[in-house]
N, C-alpha and C positions, 0 to 999 in steps of 0.2 A: 656336210662340208662342199664345199663346193670352192674349185676353181680356178684362178682368171686365167687365158690366155690369149697373145693374142692370134687373129684369124689370117688366115694368109692371102693376100692380093690387096682387098680395099684398106687391111692395116684394119677393120676390127673385131671385138674383143669378143671373148666364146666363152662361155658358163658352161662348164666341164661340176656336174656333184663326185665326187669320190667316194670310195666304196666305203661303207661306214666300219669301220672297230671294231672287233671280236665286241668286245663292251659295251658300242650300240648299236651292233646287232645281236644282242639277248632284252636289252634295255623294248629294244621294239621288238618282239617275240612277243615277252615280256606281258606287253600291252597289251595286244593280238593277244593270249588268249586271257588273261582277264577278264577282257572283255567280253572275250566270248565264251566265259561259262559265270559270267553276272557278279562274276566277285566286285566286294566295293572299291571303294576309291584307293584304301587307304593299306588296300592287299599290297596292290599294284607299287606301289609305293613306298611301301617300301621291301616289294621283291628286287624295285629298284635298286634301290637302297644294298640293298646283298647284294648284288650285285657290284653295282659298283664295292663296296671294299673288299667284295675275292681280291680282284684284279689288282688293288691299290696291295693289298696283303702278295701277294701268292701267286705276281704276273708270272715268274721267271718261274714257276714250280709245278704251274699248269699244263695239261696238254688242251688248251681253248680252240685249236682250230683243226683236232681230232676231226673227224668226221659225227657225223649228229652230237657232235659238244655244246653245242650252241642250243641245240633244243632240249638236252639232257643237262646243262646248268643253267636255264632259264625255269623250268618244270621244277627245277630242286627249288631253287628259292622262294616258289610261289608255293607247296606245301611250307617249305621254310617257315616263307611266314606267313601262312595261314594259322597253321597252330602254334604258331608265340603270341596273332592274334586270336587264338579260339575262334576259331573261322573252320567248324567242320568238316577235314577235309583228305578223303582218305585216297592210299597211294592210287586206288584202282580209279578211281576217280578221277587223279592229273594223267594217271594212264589210258582214263579213256576222254579224254578234254579232242575238239576235232581239229581246234586250232592248229597246233603244226602235226609234220610226221613223230609217231609218239617213241625213242630210242631205246623204249622195252623196259620190264624191268631192271631188267640187272647194269645196264646203268646209268638209271636212274639213278635208281640204291647209292654204286660209287659217286656220282656228285652229287647226291645226298650229305655223303660221307666228308665229302671235302668240304660243303658247304659248312658244315656244321665242325670239320675240325680245325680252318680256315680262322671259323671267325667266335672258335671256342664255345657251342650253340648246345645243346643240346633238342632230339622231336622231343616234344611237347605232346604226352596220347590224348589220348582223343575216345570221349567210351561213348556206349550208345545210346543214353539219353542226350545228347547232341544232339546225332544225328538223328534217333528217331525222331528231335524237333521240324528237322529239316524233312528225311523224307514225310511228312505229315504235310507238311508245306503243300512241296512241288507234285503230292499223289491231290489234295484239296479234300485229307478227312479229317477231323477232330483228332489233338493228341491226346487229351488228356489221357479216355479207357485207354489208347495205345502204352500210355505214359506209366501209367497202375497196373498193366498185363504186364510193361519187363518188367516193375520193380517189381513182385508178385515175384515170376519168376525165377528172376534171379537169385533168390532166396535160395532157389531146390536147389540152385549145382550143378542143375541138367544143363545146363550149357558152358559149363565150364568148357574153354578151352576153343569157345568158336571166336570168331573177333566178334569187334561188334557192332559192323556193320550189317552182319547176319542175326544177330544179336538185336541188331534195331528194328532191321526188317519184319524176321519173323514176328515180332508183338506186332505188329500194324497189319499184318494179314489175319492176325489168329483174334485182334480186338476187332477192325471197321471192316475185316470181311472185303479186303482188296483182293481184283486173283495174284495168285504169286508170283506169277509173272509179271504183268505194270509193276510187283514190288521192289522185284529183285532187277529191275531195268532202271530202274526209279534208283537201286542204291550199290548200282553197276555188280554184282555178285551174279551169281549162275543159277539157276533155277534150281540147279542138280542138291548149291550145295543150303538156299534156302529147303528143301521139300524137306533135307535129313535134322534142318535145325528143329521144325515144324515136327517131325512128327516123335521127337522127344516132350515136347511138350508139355508140361505132366498136366494129370484131369481135376491136382489139387494144387496149393501153396506152403505143403509142410515138408522142414526141411526134413536135405535128402540124408542126413543122420540124426532127424527124433526119433 
């Protein structure tokens, strides 16, 4: 937004840019983060639309000016949009982005609930098979054997209770022989969590209650 005013002395006008509104600042940040994460344009546009909608519906009730609010709100809109468009990204993926300072898991979760409640949406779940495809692409390894390994192992139930990204990452390690540290980095999980899942990996694929 530009504001024109008369300058002193010679009467020449000067142009001064005003500070962007909270909504505009969040939209700009959404564009930056989506670009840094190589997210599809449709995700960025959907996230910016959610940003506008939340401002229109809850401007008086939401503390957009609070410390860290801009970042948390923008990231929440991005995650919600990723899930709505079946672009597999986890909370850890969003927390691990480097385009802006991360507000922390607790604050991001709070703003995610704010976006959902304001817009009447839920967070669509992401499953291990969606994440596995992405990890294989990042690591440049074959998806087919990893997917087969994942599906067989899920039948045993030994990974029940593990997060979807850990399940997917473990399958990539077992099927593709990639170093667990490299896979953990691609999946945004700790090496300890990944190694723990690998220790549970079955030597056969019989159902656990058989």
